[in-house]
C-alpha positions as CSV (number, residue, x, y, z in Angstrom):
1,M,46.7,26.3,-54.0
2,L,44.7,29.3,-52.9
3,S,47.1,31.8,-54.5
4,N,44.8,32.6,-57.5
5,L,42.0,33.9,-55.4
6,S,43.6,36.9,-53.7
7,D,45.4,37.8,-50.6
8,R,42.3,38.4,-48.5
9,R,41.4,35.9,-45.8
10,V,39.6,32.8,-47.0
11,S,37.0,31.1,-44.8
12,P,37.7,27.5,-43.8
13,L,34.6,26.3,-45.8
14,R,35.7,28.1,-48.9
15,A,39.2,26.7,-48.6
16,R,37.8,23.2,-48.2
17,M,35.6,23.6,-51.2
18,I,38.5,24.8,-53.3
19,E,40.6,21.9,-52.1
20,D,37.9,19.4,-53.0
21,M,37.6,20.9,-56.5
22,T,41.4,20.9,-56.9
23,V,41.6,17.2,-55.9
24,R,39.0,16.4,-58.6
25,G,40.9,18.3,-61.2
26,F,38.4,21.2,-61.8
27,T,39.8,24.0,-64.0
28,E,40.6,27.4,-62.4
29,K,37.6,29.0,-64.2
30,T,35.2,26.3,-62.8
31,R,36.6,26.8,-59.3
32,Q,36.1,30.5,-59.6
33,D,32.6,30.1,-60.9
34,Y,31.6,27.6,-58.2
35,V,33.0,29.8,-55.4
36,R,31.2,32.8,-56.9
37,H,27.9,30.9,-56.9
38,A,28.5,29.7,-53.3
39,Q,29.2,33.3,-52.3
40,A,26.0,34.5,-53.9
41,F,24.0,31.8,-52.0
42,A,25.6,32.7,-48.7
43,A,24.9,36.4,-49.4
44,F,21.3,35.6,-50.2
45,I,20.7,33.6,-47.0
46,G,22.8,35.9,-44.9
47,R,24.9,33.2,-43.2
48,S,27.1,30.3,-43.9
49,P,25.9,27.7,-46.5
50,A,26.7,25.1,-43.9
51,T,23.6,26.2,-42.0
52,A,21.3,26.2,-45.1
53,T,17.8,24.7,-45.0
54,P,15.5,23.4,-47.8
55,D,13.6,26.7,-47.6
56,D,16.8,28.6,-48.2
57,I,17.4,26.7,-51.3
58,R,13.9,27.1,-52.6
59,G,14.0,30.8,-51.9
60,F,17.3,31.2,-53.6
61,Q,16.1,29.5,-56.8
62,L,12.9,31.5,-56.8
63,H,15.0,34.7,-56.4
64,Q,17.2,33.7,-59.3
65,R,14.2,33.2,-61.6
66,Q,12.4,36.3,-60.5
67,S,15.5,38.4,-61.0
68,G,15.7,37.3,-64.6
69,M,18.7,35.0,-64.4
70,Q,18.9,32.9,-67.5
71,P,18.7,29.0,-67.4
72,P,22.4,28.4,-68.2
73,S,23.5,30.6,-65.2
74,I,20.9,29.0,-62.9
75,N,22.1,25.5,-63.9
76,T,25.7,26.5,-63.2
77,A,24.7,27.6,-59.8
78,V,22.8,24.3,-59.3
79,S,26.0,22.4,-60.2
80,A,28.1,24.5,-57.8
81,L,25.7,24.1,-54.9
82,R,25.3,20.4,-55.5
83,F,29.0,20.1,-55.3
84,L,29.1,22.2,-52.2
85,F,26.4,20.2,-50.4
86,T,27.3,16.7,-51.5
87,V,31.1,16.8,-51.5
88,T,32.2,19.6,-49.2
89,L,29.4,19.6,-46.6
90,D,28.3,16.0,-47.0
91,R,24.6,17.0,-46.9
92,P,23.2,15.3,-50.0
93,E,19.6,15.7,-48.8
94,L,20.0,19.4,-49.6
95,A,21.4,18.8,-53.0
96,R,18.3,16.8,-53.9
97,R,16.3,20.0,-53.4
98,L,18.1,21.8,-56.2
99,T,16.1,22.0,-59.5
100,V,17.6,22.2,-62.9
101,V,15.9,24.7,-65.2
102,R,15.1,23.4,-68.7
103,Q,16.2,25.7,-71.5
104,P,13.7,25.9,-74.4
105,R,15.2,24.7,-77.7
106,R,15.5,27.2,-80.5
107,L,14.8,26.2,-84.1
108,P,17.7,26.8,-86.5
């Protein structure tokens, strides 16, 4: 089940998140994207996402906007982190802190 990632050692949290996504039938690409966004969040806060605070989430989303990340990418990260916090970590109070970024509509 973890064979598609690589032979490197996988943390227990990442393994559990991948298992949760596999049980729910997520595609391989979705699993890879969600893991990538969870890694980016962990790298930003400098520790495990299991220890995240509301201020960490706010700072991460602010960082994404200030670094020029586009709304679709931000919203994918929101979905990934919502899954991580609600399903894998059972911390829905943190998931409520995540904000979806509205994308302006373009005229045809």
